[in-house]
MARGU-928573 format. One record per residue (C-alpha): residue number from 1; x, y, z. Coordinates in steps of 0.001 Angstrom, whole numbers, plus 500000, padded with zeros to 6 digits. Last residue first. Layout:
<atoms>
> num  X  Y  Z
> NUM  X  Y  Z $
...
</atoms>
This chain:
<atoms>
> num  X  Y  Z
> 732  393419  663141  552883 $
> 731  391858  662184  549547 $
> 730  393797  664636  547461 $
> 729  397280  665438  548761 $
> 728  397338  668101  551396 $
> 727  397790  671777  550552 $
> 726  401026  673347  551840 $
> 725  400933  675455  555000 $
> 724  403286  678216  556069 $
> 723  401563  680793  553849 $
> 722  398347  680549  555817 $
> 721  395273  679195  553974 $
> 720  392129  681301  554259 $
> 719  393897  684514  553307 $
> 718  392908  684576  549615 $
> 717  389404  683750  550770 $
> 716  388675  687231  551996 $
> 715  389551  689117  555135 $
> 714  387218  687511  557621 $
> 713  385981  689986  560194 $
> 712  388142  690763  563240 $
> 711  389276  694107  561843 $
> 710  392424  695468  563429 $
> 709  394218  696083  560185 $
> 708  397495  694389  559378 $
> 707  401156  694643  560009 $
> 706  403161  691478  559416 $
> 705  404681  688668  561371 $
> 704  404097  690069  564850 $
> 703  406987  692077  566269 $
> 702  410288  690394  567049 $
> 701  411892  691710  570222 $
> 700  410507  688870  572275 $
> 699  412455  686239  570382 $
> 698  411007  683020  571750 $
> 697  413245  680746  573751 $
> 696  413742  677272  572283 $
> 695  413372  674426  574763 $
> 694  411182  672507  572364 $
> 693  408153  674443  573556 $
> 692  407917  674768  577319 $
> 691  404713  675207  579314 $
> 690  404284  671570  580306 $
> 689  407759  671672  581790 $
> 688  406571  673907  584622 $
> 687  404015  671313  585730 $
> 686  400586  672754  586265 $
> 685  399826  673933  589801 $
> 684  398098  671662  592268 $
> 683  394491  671941  593343 $
> 682  393451  672076  596967 $
> 681  389758  671189  597219 $
> 680  390284  669253  600430 $
> 679  392586  666723  598816 $
> 678  389771  664173  598888 $
> 677  387827  666564  596645 $
> 676  390458  666311  593903 $
> 675  390377  662535  594116 $
> 674  393439  660632  595273 $
> 673  396935  660702  593865 $
> 672  398261  663515  591731 $
> 671  397623  662535  588211 $
> 670  397895  665142  585465 $
> 669  396689  664356  581954 $
> 668  393768  666686  581881 $
> 667  393593  669179  584691 $
> 666  392384  668646  588244 $
> 665  392753  664926  588086 $
> 664  392256  662445  590906 $
> 663  392273  659643  588354 $
> 662  389160  658109  589899 $
> 661  387384  661492  589781 $
> 660  388440  662043  586168 $
> 659  387064  658670  585061 $
> 658  388871  655424  584492 $
> 657  388419  653583  581291 $
> 656  386496  655233  578543 $
> 655  386698  654739  574865 $
> 654  383392  654669  573080 $
> 653  382307  651485  571321 $
> 652  382917  651337  567588 $
> 651  380593  651248  564568 $
> 650  377517  652313  566519 $
> 649  377335  655869  565195 $
> 648  378286  654786  561694 $
> 647  375601  652105  561627 $
> 646  373088  654606  562968 $
> 645  373849  656987  560109 $
> 644  373373  654255  557544 $
> 643  370262  652922  559284 $
> 642  368388  656243  559630 $
> 641  368539  658712  562474 $
> 640  367484  658217  566142 $
> 639  364570  660520  566969 $
> 638  362685  657909  568988 $
> 637  365852  657455  570920 $
> 636  368492  654764  570961 $
> 635  370770  655037  573959 $
> 634  373533  657175  575471 $
> 633  374891  658138  572056 $
> 632  378032  656303  571072 $
> 631  381410  658039  570923 $
> 630  383900  657526  568143 $
> 629  387408  657313  569596 $
> 628  390237  658376  567308 $
> 627  393260  659181  569422 $
> 626  394919  662510  570072 $
> 625  398557  662586  571066 $
> 624  399575  664885  573929 $
> 623  403275  664783  574746 $
> 622  403757  668542  574701 $
> 621  405371  668580  571264 $
> 620  402505  666382  570066 $
> 619  400009  669022  571154 $
> 618  401648  671686  569000 $
> 617  401798  669364  565991 $
> 616  398147  668418  566376 $
> 615  397107  672064  566592 $
> 614  399075  673061  563499 $
> 613  397769  670090  561532 $
> 612  394199  670836  562615 $
> 611  394549  674431  561479 $
> 610  395927  673321  558114 $
> 609  393173  670762  557631 $
> 608  390359  673152  558559 $
> 607  391670  675875  556263 $
> 606  391857  673524  553316 $
> 605  388397  672087  554032 $
> 604  386870  675549  554338 $
> 603  388397  676546  550998 $
> 602  387163  673345  549366 $
> 601  383575  673713  550563 $
> 600  381818  670355  550609 $
> 599  380079  671382  553847 $
> 598  383262  670901  555902 $
> 597  382069  667661  557519 $
> 596  381102  666400  554049 $
> 595  384649  666872  552783 $
> 594  386024  665436  556014 $
> 593  384249  662153  555448 $
> 592  381679  661255  558084 $
> 591  382840  658748  560693 $
> 590  379698  658923  562836 $
> 589  381557  660727  565601 $
> 588  382422  663584  563250 $
> 587  378845  663850  561984 $
> 586  377321  663920  565461 $
> 585  379843  666522  566628 $
> 584  379373  668613  563488 $
> 583  375613  668715  564104 $
> 582  376141  669677  567733 $
> 581  378582  672418  566733 $
> 580  376104  673885  564249 $
> 579  373304  673885  566825 $
> 578  375497  675476  569466 $
> 577  376963  678178  567249 $
> 576  380528  679218  567867 $
> 575  383396  681252  566396 $
> 574  382288  684771  565451 $
> 573  378954  684790  567305 $
> 572  380862  683635  570399 $
> 571  382708  686946  570879 $
> 570  386489  686741  571034 $
> 569  387096  688746  567848 $
> 568  385132  691675  569311 $
> 567  387651  691869  572161 $
> 566  390245  693054  569655 $
> 565  393388  690955  570005 $
> 564  396614  692044  571735 $
> 563  394352  693431  574492 $
> 562  396791  694510  577248 $
> 561  397620  691018  578462 $
> 560  395129  691093  581350 $
> 559  392334  692084  578943 $
> 558  393170  689281  576532 $
> 557  393426  686735  579323 $
> 556  390036  687707  580708 $
> 555  388415  687637  577280 $
> 554  389978  684275  576464 $
> 553  388579  683058  579788 $
> 552  385129  684184  578623 $
> 551  385671  682228  575413 $
> 550  386532  679151  577460 $
> 549  383092  679174  579050 $
> 548  381730  679003  575487 $
> 547  383905  675975  574721 $
> 546  382909  674068  577853 $
> 545  379241  674775  577154 $
> 544  379565  673113  573755 $
> 543  381536  670213  575198 $
> 542  378822  669631  577793 $
> 541  376058  669598  575175 $
> 540  378128  667254  572996 $
> 539  378352  664845  575924 $
> 538  374588  665027  576449 $
> 537  373925  663942  572866 $
> 536  370857  665416  571208 $
> 535  368910  663725  568416 $
> 534  368444  663863  564646 $
> 533  369555  667529  564648 $
> 532  368251  669580  561725 $
> 531  370051  672791  560779 $
> 530  367542  675374  559538 $
> 529  368323  677887  562285 $
> 528  371958  678015  561180 $
> 527  370955  678896  557621 $
> 526  368774  681764  558899 $
> 525  371552  683113  561101 $
> 524  373800  683247  558019 $
> 523  376633  680824  557434 $
> 522  380064  681500  555929 $
> 521  381959  682266  559125 $
> 520  380374  679285  560900 $
> 519  382157  676777  558666 $
> 518  385635  677281  560157 $
> 517  384510  677339  563797 $
> 516  382190  674381  563171 $
> 515  384987  672348  561601 $
> 514  387426  673148  564403 $
> 513  385280  672028  567338 $
> 512  383831  668947  565615 $
> 511  387235  667827  564363 $
> 510  388683  668141  567865 $
> 509  385866  666042  569294 $
> 508  386438  663406  566626 $
> 507  390150  663270  567419 $
> 506  389215  662465  571001 $
> 505  388950  664401  574261 $
> 504  389390  662179  577313 $
> 503  392711  663842  578167 $
> 502  391107  667208  578856 $
> 501  393787  669837  579537 $
> 500  395843  669701  576348 $
> 499  392767  669317  574135 $
> 498  391060  672239  575867 $
> 497  394144  674450  575397 $
> 496  394357  673583  571713 $
> 495  390645  674335  571307 $
> 494  391122  677763  572891 $
> 493  394152  678758  570813 $
> 492  392504  677597  567602 $
> 491  389359  679560  568455 $
> 490  391384  682694  569220 $
> 489  393296  682393  565953 $
> 488  389995  681839  564175 $
> 487  388508  684999  565697 $
> 486  391620  686991  564784 $
> 485  391293  685957  561155 $
> 484  394252  684146  559675 $
> 483  397639  685368  558471 $
> 482  397918  688394  560741 $
> 481  398919  686422  563815 $
> 480  399683  682883  562663 $
> 479  403356  683145  563659 $
> 478  402263  683903  567237 $
> 477  400746  680415  567302 $
> 476  403957  678950  568678 $
> 475  403228  680357  572150 $
> 474  400149  678189  572614 $
> 473  400295  677227  576301 $
> 472  396985  678995  577005 $
> 471  398412  681748  579231 $
> 470  401443  681755  576956 $
> 469  399296  682927  574032 $
> 468  398265  686109  575858 $
> 467  401794  686865  577045 $
> 466  403118  686307  573529 $
> 465  400555  688694  572057 $
> 464  401228  691407  574614 $
> 463  404991  691037  574241 $
> 462  404747  691381  570454 $
> 461  402761  694591  570825 $
> 460  405278  695831  573397 $
> 459  408133  695231  570969 $
> 458  406190  696906  568157 $
> 457  405837  700190  570071 $
> 456  403706  701486  572917 $
> 455  403286  700755  576625 $
> 454  400101  701476  578604 $
> 453  398575  698089  579330 $
> 452  401499  695726  578861 $
> 451  404054  698157  580288 $
> 450  401881  699014  583295 $
> 449  401331  695292  583885 $
> 448  405077  694828  584109 $
> 447  406329  691801  582240 $
> 446  407468  688642  584070 $
> 445  411137  688412  583170 $
> 444  412181  687163  579745 $
> 443  412041  683790  578023 $
> 442  408383  683613  579082 $
> 441  406397  681037  581042 $
> 440  403458  682660  582797 $
> 439  403654  683152  586537 $
> 438  401226  681192  588742 $
> 437  398567  682898  590862 $
> 436  397187  681217  593990 $
> 435  393658  679816  594242 $
> 434  391678  679696  597483 $
> 433  388488  677782  596694 $
> 432  385537  679581  598231 $
> 431  383510  678218  601148 $
> 430  380384  676120  601586 $
> 429  379930  675971  597828 $
> 428  379208  672200  598008 $
> 427  381529  671527  595028 $
> 426  380902  667992  593765 $
> 425  379766  668986  590301 $
> 424  380774  672576  589451 $
> 423  379827  676100  590546 $
> 422  382811  678396  590957 $
> 421  383242  680737  593897 $
> 420  386973  681475  593647 $
> 419  388759  683447  596332 $
> 418  392029  684665  594829 $
> 417  395312  684267  596674 $
> 416  398129  686827  596953 $
> 415  401564  685708  598152 $
> 414  402286  687632  601351 $
> 413  405032  685214  602299 $
> 412  405619  682499  599723 $
> 411  408649  684350  598473 $
> 410  409041  685043  594777 $
> 409  410075  688680  595156 $
> 408  406997  689904  593296 $
> 407  407758  692593  590693 $
> 406  405119  691257  588346 $
> 405  403082  688676  590276 $
> 404  399633  690266  590384 $
> 403  397985  690643  586978 $
> 402  400092  688220  584953 $
> 401  399978  685699  587770 $
> 400  396206  686000  588108 $
> 399  395876  685343  584374 $
> 398  398259  682412  584778 $
> 397  396131  680982  587597 $
> 396  393031  681504  585475 $
> 395  394490  679366  582684 $
> 394  395517  676666  585155 $
> 393  391885  676674  586483 $
> 392  390304  676412  583056 $
> 391  389684  672667  583048 $
> 390  388892  672701  586770 $
> 389  386025  675194  586503 $
> 388  384902  673532  583266 $
> 387  384192  670278  585060 $
> 386  386374  667433  583779 $
> 385  384700  665045  581371 $
> 384  384621  661309  581939 $
> 383  382728  661003  585242 $
> 382  379407  662064  583745 $
> 381  376807  661798  586515 $
> 380  377140  665489  587447 $
> 379  376274  666372  583867 $
> 378  377517  669872  583135 $
> 377  375449  672723  581693 $
> 376  377184  675538  583557 $
> 375  376020  677215  586754 $
> 374  377479  680540  587850 $
> 373  381103  681612  587933 $
> 372  382593  683701  590693 $
> 371  385677  685814  591259 $
> 370  387189  687291  594399 $
> 369  390127  689543  595173 $
> 368  387870  692590  594816 $
> 367  390082  695201  593163 $
> 366  392670  693090  591356 $
> 365  390701  689906  590661 $
> 364  387179  691241  590174 $
> 363  388490  694217  588213 $
> 362  390574  692003  585907 $
> 361  387824  689478  585146 $
> 360  386505  691130  581991 $
> 359  387197  694439  580369 $
> 358  385377  696950  578201 $
> 357  382126  696762  580163 $
> 356  382349  700566  580803 $
> 355  382265  700020  584568 $
> 354  384869  697256  584382 $
> 353  387232  699088  582056 $
> 352  387100  702176  584280 $
> 351  387654  700145  587441 $
> 350  390638  698279  586058 $
> 349  392084  701485  584564 $
> 348  391986  703224  587948 $
> 347  393663  700298  589672 $
> 346  396261  700119  586903 $
> 345  397079  703808  587256 $
> 344  397357  703431  591032 $
> 343  400042  700769  590444 $
> 342  399576  697087  591148 $
> 341  400572  694595  593847 $
> 340  400095  696954  596790 $
> 339  396421  697508  596014 $
> 338  395611  693823  595981 $
> 337  392089  693794  597443 $
> 336  391207  697350  596463 $
> 335  389609  699245  599368 $
> 334  385908  698564  599782 $
> 333  383136  699629  597425 $
> 332  380145  701052  599315 $
> 331  377349  698620  600108 $
> 330  378196  698360  603784 $
> 329  378036  702119  604250 $
> 328  374658  702418  605929 $
> 327  373697  705915  606934 $
> 326  372826  706636  610511 $
> 325  369276  707477  611461 $
> 324  366808  709656  609630 $
> 323  368481  708701  606362 $
> 322  368548  711534  603828 $
> 321  367720  710784  600204 $
> 320  370230  712657  598070 $
> 319  371968  709506  596899 $
> 318  369507  706587  597135 $
> 317  368197  705006  600324 $
> 316  367109  701426  599640 $
> 315  370150  699853  601323 $
> 314  369311  701988  604358 $
> 313  366251  699837  605040 $
> 312  368290  696619  604958 $
> 311  370967  698023  607232 $
> 310  368337  699165  609713 $
> 309  366716  695735  609638 $
> 308  370052  694121  610405 $
> 307  370649  696527  613284 $
> 306  367193  695791  614666 $
> 305  367806  692064  614325 $
> 304  371062  692360  616274 $
> 303  369450  694466  619018 $
> 302  366489  692117  619316 $
> 301  363239  693078  617640 $
> 300  359590  693350  618693 $
> 299  358655  696625  617001 $
> 298  357763  699081  619753 $
> 297  360909  701080  619068 $
> 296  359664  702113  615614 $
> 295  362352  701615  612937 $
> 294  363403  704527  610705 $
> 293  363813  706759  613741 $
> 292  362111  710072  614419 $
> 291  359467  708855  616799 $
> 290  356738  711296  617782 $
> 289  354327  709755  615324 $
> 288  354401  706542  617269 $
> 287  350895  705124  617200 $
> 286  350257  705828  613508 $
> 285  353748  704751  612572 $
> 284  353196  701373  614179 $
> 283  349738  700981  612647 $
> 282  350998  701557  609108 $
> 281  353826  699035  609461 $
> 280  351466  696405  610898 $
> 279  348853  697035  608218 $
> 278  351491  696559  605544 $
> 277  352672  693343  607218 $
> 276  349127  691956  607116 $
> 275  348498  693112  603549 $
> 274  351651  691440  602255 $
> 273  350867  688228  604171 $
> 272  347210  688156  603159 $
> 271  348079  688226  599469 $
> 270  350468  685324  599812 $
> 269  347957  683301  601883 $
> 268  345641  684022  600190 $
> 267  345302  685287  596618 $
> 266  341997  686979  597277 $
> 265  341743  688207  600847 $
> 264  340298  685844  603443 $
> 263  337283  687171  605408 $
> 262  338194  687250  609113 $
> 261  339894  690661  608776 $
> 260  340456  692102  612263 $
> 259  341462  688825  613908 $
> 258  343143  687616  610739 $
> 257  345349  690725  610608 $
> 256  346525  690327  614195 $
> 255  347640  686745  613611 $
> 254  349295  687694  610318 $
> 253  351255  690538  611913 $
> 252  352446  688334  614753 $
> 251  353589  685655  612296 $
> 250  355242  688296  610114 $
> 249  357282  689601  613032 $
> 248  358244  686061  614055 $
> 247  359471  685294  610517 $
> 246  361757  688321  610372 $
> 245  365099  686478  610372 $
> 244  363765  683611  608207 $
> 243  362969  685788  605185 $
> 242  366542  687015  605030 $
> 241  367253  690706  605486 $
> 240  369795  691735  602850 $
> 239  368546  689584  599939 $
> 238  364912  690333  600724 $
> 237  362358  689482  603401 $
> 236  358758  690554  604079 $
> 235  359957  692669  607010 $
> 234  362697  694167  604829 $
> 233  360346  695108  601985 $
> 232  357738  696634  604315 $
> 231  360400  698792  605984 $
> 230  361631  699926  602548 $
> 229  358020  700781  601498 $
> 228  357486  703275  604331 $
> 227  358825  706296  602392 $
> 226  356371  705571  599575 $
> 225  353525  706008  602035 $
> 224  351472  703011  603053 $
> 223  347819  702012  602887 $
> 222  348106  698760  600956 $
> 221  346005  699924  598001 $
> 220  347195  703533  598061 $
> 219  350820  702411  598077 $
> 218  350229  700071  595124 $
> 217  348570  702906  593204 $
> 216  351593  705121  593794 $
> 215  354081  702490  592647 $
> 214  352370  701797  589309 $
> 213  353142  698749  587171 $
> 212  352773  698143  583375 $
> 211  353997  697463  579839 $
> 210  353294  698639  576297 $
> 209  355784  699048  573464 $
> 208  353242  698023  570783 $
> 207  355364  695419  568984 $
> 206  357664  694882  571997 $
> 205  354842  693957  574301 $
> 204  356384  694212  577752 $
> 203  354651  692291  580540 $
> 202  357760  690332  581533 $
> 201  359859  693483  581052 $
> 200  357767  695188  583716 $
> 199  358097  698939  584163 $
> 198  359084  700558  587472 $
> 197  358572  704329  587456 $
> 196  361704  706369  588270 $
> 195  363086  706443  591829 $
> 194  361847  706032  595380 $
> 193  363190  702482  595572 $
> 192  360557  700024  596791 $
> 191  358877  699381  593418 $
> 190  362308  698771  591887 $
> 189  362876  696153  594577 $
> 188  360075  694123  592948 $
> 187  362489  692975  590260 $
> 186  361561  692408  586648 $
> 185  363232  695176  584674 $
> 184  362618  698358  582721 $
> 183  363248  701430  584852 $
> 182  361423  704582  583791 $
> 181  361445  707812  581790 $
> 180  364615  708881  583515 $
> 179  365014  711907  585745 $
> 178  368805  711618  585374 $
> 177  369621  711314  589082 $
> 176  366594  709136  589812 $
> 175  367279  706689  586954 $
> 174  370986  706530  587791 $
> 173  370312  705836  591464 $
> 172  367673  703170  590705 $
> 171  370051  701381  588331 $
> 170  372989  701682  590736 $
> 169  370934  700233  593584 $
> 168  369605  697391  591454 $
> 167  373171  696573  590376 $
> 166  374443  696128  593941 $
> 165  377843  697769  593830 $
> 164  380591  697978  591180 $
> 163  378002  697706  588415 $
> 162  378685  697135  584727 $
> 161  377407  699938  582523 $
> 160  376247  699957  578895 $
> 159  375559  702902  576593 $
> 158  374590  701646  573150 $
> 157  376597  701697  569926 $
> 156  375554  698253  568689 $
> 155  378973  696902  569681 $
> 154  378206  698076  573220 $
> 153  375050  695946  573180 $
> 152  377013  692882  572086 $
> 151  379690  693410  574741 $
> 150  377008  693506  577462 $
> 149  375381  690454  575893 $
> 148  378667  688526  576018 $
> 147  378974  688749  579777 $
> 146  375278  688136  580480 $
> 145  375101  685098  578174 $
> 144  378261  683472  579561 $
> 143  376814  679970  579485 $
> 142  373502  679609  577673 $
> 141  370509  680458  579888 $
> 140  368791  677454  581396 $
> 139  365227  676397  580545 $
> 138  363855  673532  582602 $
> 137  360243  674795  582369 $
> 136  360930  675563  578690 $
> 135  360513  671940  577717 $
> 134  363418  669539  577494 $
> 133  365805  669357  574519 $
> 132  365891  665953  572893 $
> 131  367552  662557  573162 $
> 130  364693  661167  575269 $
> 129  366237  659469  578305 $
> 128  369698  661005  578101 $
> 127  368241  664439  577412 $
> 126  365713  664179  580252 $
> 125  368340  663065  582734 $
> 124  370523  665946  581604 $
> 123  367786  668515  582232 $
> 122  366863  667049  585605 $
> 121  370476  667438  586720 $
> 120  370497  671035  585439 $
> 119  367355  671784  587461 $
> 118  368983  670466  590637 $
> 117  372075  672568  589991 $
> 116  369772  675574  589539 $
> 115  368666  675219  593170 $
> 114  372261  674970  594321 $
> 113  373126  678168  592442 $
> 112  370175  679950  593998 $
> 111  371209  679028  597530 $
> 110  374803  680040  596812 $
> 109  373703  683502  595651 $
> 108  371471  683858  598731 $
> 107  374408  683101  601000 $
> 106  376662  685438  599030 $
> 105  374307  688371  599584 $
> 104  376255  690035  602387 $
> 103  379369  689294  600350 $
> 102  378210  691494  597489 $
> 101  378187  689707  594151 $
> 100  379813  692041  591654 $
> 99  379330  693372  588125 $
> 98  375614  692957  587592 $
> 97  374582  694539  584294 $
> 96  373164  697986  583536 $
> 95  371817  699242  580211 $
> 94  370929  702736  579009 $
> 93  368329  703043  576241 $
> 92  367233  706260  574525 $
> 91  363609  706328  573398 $
> 90  362742  708073  570122 $
> 89  360068  705524  569219 $
> 88  362224  704129  566387 $
> 87  365050  703825  568947 $
> 86  362834  701628  571095 $
> 85  361932  699070  568418 $
> 84  365482  699252  567043 $
> 83  366872  697927  570334 $
> 82  364702  694822  570211 $
> 81  365500  694182  566540 $
> 80  369242  694444  567160 $
> 79  369047  692173  570205 $
> 78  367156  689494  568262 $
> 77  369682  689675  565405 $
> 76  372518  689132  567891 $
> 75  370665  686112  569273 $
> 74  370499  684590  565796 $
> 73  374261  684871  565513 $
> 72  374661  683410  569006 $
> 71  372565  680289  568810 $
> 70  373617  679116  572264 $
> 69  375462  676260  573923 $
> 68  373508  673189  572851 $
> 67  370778  673580  575500 $
> 66  369476  676872  574174 $
> 65  368004  676113  570759 $
> 64  364769  677815  569793 $
> 63  366147  681327  570162 $
> 62  364139  683581  572474 $
> 61  367148  684843  574414 $
> 60  365997  688425  574893 $
> 59  363283  687541  577386 $
> 58  365512  685353  579524 $
> 57  368256  687979  579393 $
> 56  366009  690907  580329 $
> 55  366373  690718  584103 $
> 54  370180  690744  583851 $
> 53  370103  693801  581578 $
> 52  368147  695988  583978 $
> 51  367262  698720  581495 $
> 50  367175  702452  582177 $
> 49  364780  704127  579731 $
> 48  365791  707616  578690 $
> 47  363413  710160  577170 $
> 46  365834  712793  575871 $
> 45  364667  716214  576999 $
> 44  367118  716400  579914 $
> 43  369990  715043  577794 $
> 42  371640  718389  577012 $
> 41  371618  719514  580607 $
> 40  370221  722592  582336 $
> 39  366599  722589  581245 $
> 38  364046  725314  581952 $
> 37  360555  723938  581788 $
> 36  357970  723559  579026 $
> 35  360309  721672  576695 $
> 34  361003  719080  579381 $
> 33  357322  718402  579886 $
> 32  356794  717954  576160 $
> 31  359704  715521  575912 $
> 30  358422  713420  578818 $
> 29  354862  713497  577449 $
> 28  356107  712091  574134 $
> 27  358170  709419  575864 $
> 26  355195  708327  577945 $
> 25  353085  708123  574768 $
> 24  355683  705938  573090 $
> 23  356020  703868  576256 $
> 22  352327  703039  576397 $
> 21  351278  702201  579929 $
> 20  349168  699338  581231 $
> 19  348298  699667  584896 $
> 18  349038  696842  587310 $
> 17  348993  698410  590773 $
> 16  345171  698370  590961 $
> 15  345185  694708  589945 $
> 14  346541  693907  593410 $
> 13  346213  690240  594257 $
> 12  347710  688290  591369 $
> 11  350427  690393  589736 $
> 10  351093  692852  592551 $
> 9  350987  690167  595238 $
> 8  353177  687813  593240 $
> 7  355795  690539  592814 $
> 6  355606  691270  596553 $
> 5  356036  687669  597719 $
> 4  359598  687974  598943 $
> 3  361083  691319  597937 $
> 2  363778  691119  595282 $
> 1  367526  691711  595107 $
</atoms>
């Protein structure tokens, strides 16, 4: 959440609350204190810092490039170094990430998404005007950073939780229950909760492990008790009690404050507002000591506003903290959305995977019936490329089908529908898109989710893999399982799906996607940082973000299918680097020879050509034939490369024609009359025949080609070229 104006007040107007603390010294005192007393649990003496992962993302992602889709290998090194700084000081870290958006906060979520949309528009205008990344004031996190960071931290052996309620509440509850050293974040709500000390990640100096903030000193400065802070927070405004609803209370408080304090306080008017409301709260309790309620009756509130204020105050009450009035239960998890469509064992597994950050998407779909996706770097003025939300909609429908349609009688009655809150150009976010599941195309009946998740044996393993591939219309790729790295198989599957869905993708785009996935495996983070980009192309930026969003859909499909691939193989640091992809995009569209595109590495070239042949063949079976269409940059920039490179870039005009809005497309290649918005946001299902492959049913009893280890790392160059592929003739 966050209290309106309180963070500013502490930083600018209340130096008393900003006290520098040394985390190493705090940890030492914590251990000494625990040794003096009688302990009952093994972890009592372990100084534990509870970390708000969402608040740290902007501080963790310090990589130079961010607009191209993320420098993921470098980012992994940053995370390792950050974690090692705390472990060397003997501090145990526990991380929490947001797992749900509570409906009472949906309005605020939408407001923030719209605000970011404006920043994204400015970002693309800057890129098209200057051909370079804008300054940090327009900084946007790479797509999927929160999702992949939670997996990254788990891979480093750390304890990571994904919330099923408001994340701030779970963080404060955990810290209080475990007597933690502190809460590291950047949210003024942590000052309001009566929990562990709130430590600022914005003020953190990782070299010296120093940071600041002091709840008790703040209370002394503003004249309130810790127990009165929730009332202050709600009157100032937070995500539960909107700023507008309590405006009249603040106006009265400010008027009274100015009468008694004619000399403006430093930091006015923000500083005055916090002090004025604090004085109001203090005066009310002073006059009404006989009252036992959380909200003094003399406070000028209507019945509805009083109930809202009560709910806001109760949202700060942690387990074990007794409410003087009735407890608020609005933040408690509701009954599963689709309980009757899955077994109790599946419901339990969904929640466990979600909390442990081992799954993705399944909890939101099965238990909440709602899914959201934040802003993506998409140019609202680009009418050529489909928004990622629409590109991956058929994929999500098949994931929903796998999760919910097994055992369904096929009738339209009681057919489940998922509420999708996806941010994309043209979507006003006034209401969710209602999206129905679609069954995957298999030669057998829709498999039981219990079988996929809990079954054993080679037949089940084969069924998991086929179910996963069917979600992306890539059933033929089952023969590649075990012959190439898992991360490459996933990348091939994803790029094939993108090519099938986005009809404006060209042969050059395909070459850029595949070449960077193949070359990335052999490059260190330092080599990737040294890549020089002559200029930035907004189209390449969108394609980079489109790919990374696709990786999160791979995660969802993998989890729904029973994890035929290790989740580690689907992480972006194994198949994508934004700077590398952008360089390959510029080279591919300049007509660079394939040898140069593949870094003059013969093994990479061989692998690239065989993967491209397999993808092209699969697309051709489905009526999708890629065309060469070099794409010009938007204009000449001051960073435009030399004459030879420029000549290649301007050799042919880009293809274009009608845009996706004019075609009325929701997925590449499909035309359904009228724009997708003109149809009231109702998207049609993919054609059944688009999920067939030569009419030949797949043998579901056949296990994957050969047994192999579960490692997602590359297995040596002897496996770079699959056995089904013959080397091309020289000069291809």
